[in-house]
C-alpha positions as CSV (number, residue, x, y, z in Angstrom):
1,M,-16.0,-20.3,-18.6
2,A,-16.5,-18.3,-15.8
3,I,-19.8,-15.3,-16.0
4,K,-19.2,-12.4,-16.5
5,V,-20.1,-9.8,-13.7
6,P,-22.8,-6.7,-14.4
7,N,-21.6,-3.8,-13.3
8,Q,-23.8,-3.3,-11.2
9,V,-23.1,-6.3,-9.6
10,L,-19.0,-5.2,-8.9
11,E,-20.1,-1.9,-7.6
12,A,-23.0,-3.2,-4.6
13,V,-20.1,-6.1,-3.6
14,V,-17.4,-3.5,-3.0
15,L,-20.0,-1.8,-1.5
16,E,-21.0,-4.5,1.2
17,V,-16.4,-4.8,1.4
18,L,-16.6,-0.9,2.3
19,I,-20.0,-1.1,5.1
20,N,-18.1,-2.9,7.4
21,E,-14.7,-0.5,7.5
22,S,-13.2,2.2,5.0
23,L,-10.7,0.6,2.8
24,Y,-8.3,1.8,0.4
25,G,-8.8,0.7,-3.1
26,Y,-5.4,-2.8,-2.6
27,A,-6.7,-3.6,0.1
28,L,-10.2,-3.4,-0.7
29,T,-9.1,-5.7,-4.1
30,K,-7.4,-8.6,-1.2
31,K,-10.6,-8.4,0.6
32,I,-12.6,-9.3,-2.3
33,Q,-10.7,-11.7,-3.9
34,T,-11.0,-13.8,-1.1
35,K,-14.5,-14.6,-2.6
36,L,-14.6,-13.6,-6.1
37,K,-12.0,-13.9,-8.5
38,I,-11.5,-10.6,-10.1
39,S,-8.3,-9.1,-11.4
40,D,-6.5,-6.8,-9.7
41,S,-7.2,-4.0,-11.4
42,T,-11.1,-4.8,-11.7
43,T,-11.4,-2.3,-8.7
44,Y,-10.4,1.0,-9.4
45,P,-13.1,1.8,-12.7
46,V,-15.7,0.9,-10.3
47,L,-14.8,3.2,-7.0
48,R,-14.2,6.5,-9.7
49,R,-18.0,5.3,-10.7
50,L,-18.9,4.5,-7.2
51,E,-17.3,8.0,-5.6
52,K,-18.5,10.0,-9.2
53,A,-22.0,9.7,-8.1
54,G,-21.4,10.0,-5.0
55,F,-22.2,7.1,-3.1
56,V,-19.1,6.7,-1.7
57,S,-16.5,9.9,0.2
58,T,-12.6,9.8,0.0
59,R,-10.2,11.1,2.9
60,S,-6.3,10.4,2.6
61,A,-3.7,9.4,5.0
62,V,-0.1,8.6,5.0
63,F,1.4,5.6,5.5
64,A,5.0,5.1,4.5
65,E,5.4,7.6,3.0
66,R,3.0,7.8,0.0
67,I,-0.4,8.2,0.1
68,R,-3.6,6.5,0.6
69,K,-6.8,6.7,-0.6
70,Y,-9.6,5.5,2.0
71,Y,-13.4,4.9,0.4
72,Q,-16.3,4.9,2.2
73,V,-20.1,4.1,2.3
74,T,-22.3,7.9,1.8
75,D,-25.8,7.4,3.1
76,L,-26.8,7.4,-1.1
77,G,-24.4,4.9,-1.2
78,Q,-26.3,2.5,1.0
79,R,-29.8,3.5,-0.1
80,Y,-28.3,2.5,-3.3
81,L,-27.1,-0.9,-1.8
82,D,-30.2,-1.8,-0.4
83,E,-31.3,-1.1,-4.7
84,V,-28.8,-3.5,-6.2
85,K,-28.7,-6.1,-3.5
86,A,-33.0,-6.7,-3.8
87,D,-32.5,-6.1,-7.5
88,W,-30.1,-9.2,-7.5
89,R,-32.7,-11.0,-5.1
90,L,-35.7,-11.3,-7.7
91,F,-32.9,-11.9,-10.8
92,A,-31.0,-14.4,-8.7
93,S,-34.5,-16.3,-8.0
94,Q,-35.8,-16.0,-11.6
95,I,-33.1,-17.2,-13.0
96,N,-32.8,-20.1,-10.1
97,D,-36.2,-20.9,-11.1
98,L,-35.7,-21.1,-15.0
99,L,-32.7,-23.7,-14.0
100,G,-34.2,-25.5,-12.1
101,E,-32.2,-24.6,-9.6
């Protein structure tokens, strides 16, 4: 059985990966997949939500005659990430206590 990852956690994962470098969607997905089992299409709705909320900004670049959209974390996105990480630490601690971990 696989535990379903909540949207806020996926958003935090995407932002955390983008903190270190700007990436386009496919590269971002592949980087996340090295640690977390997600489908190839999982990150795109997350990126759209984050962009709409102002948590990421974008720039376009041409690569091999195709346009790639690169994402980077905004200051607002950094603050949101910090909040979600703090909430996650508290939640994980509570769950671990309840499960005897």
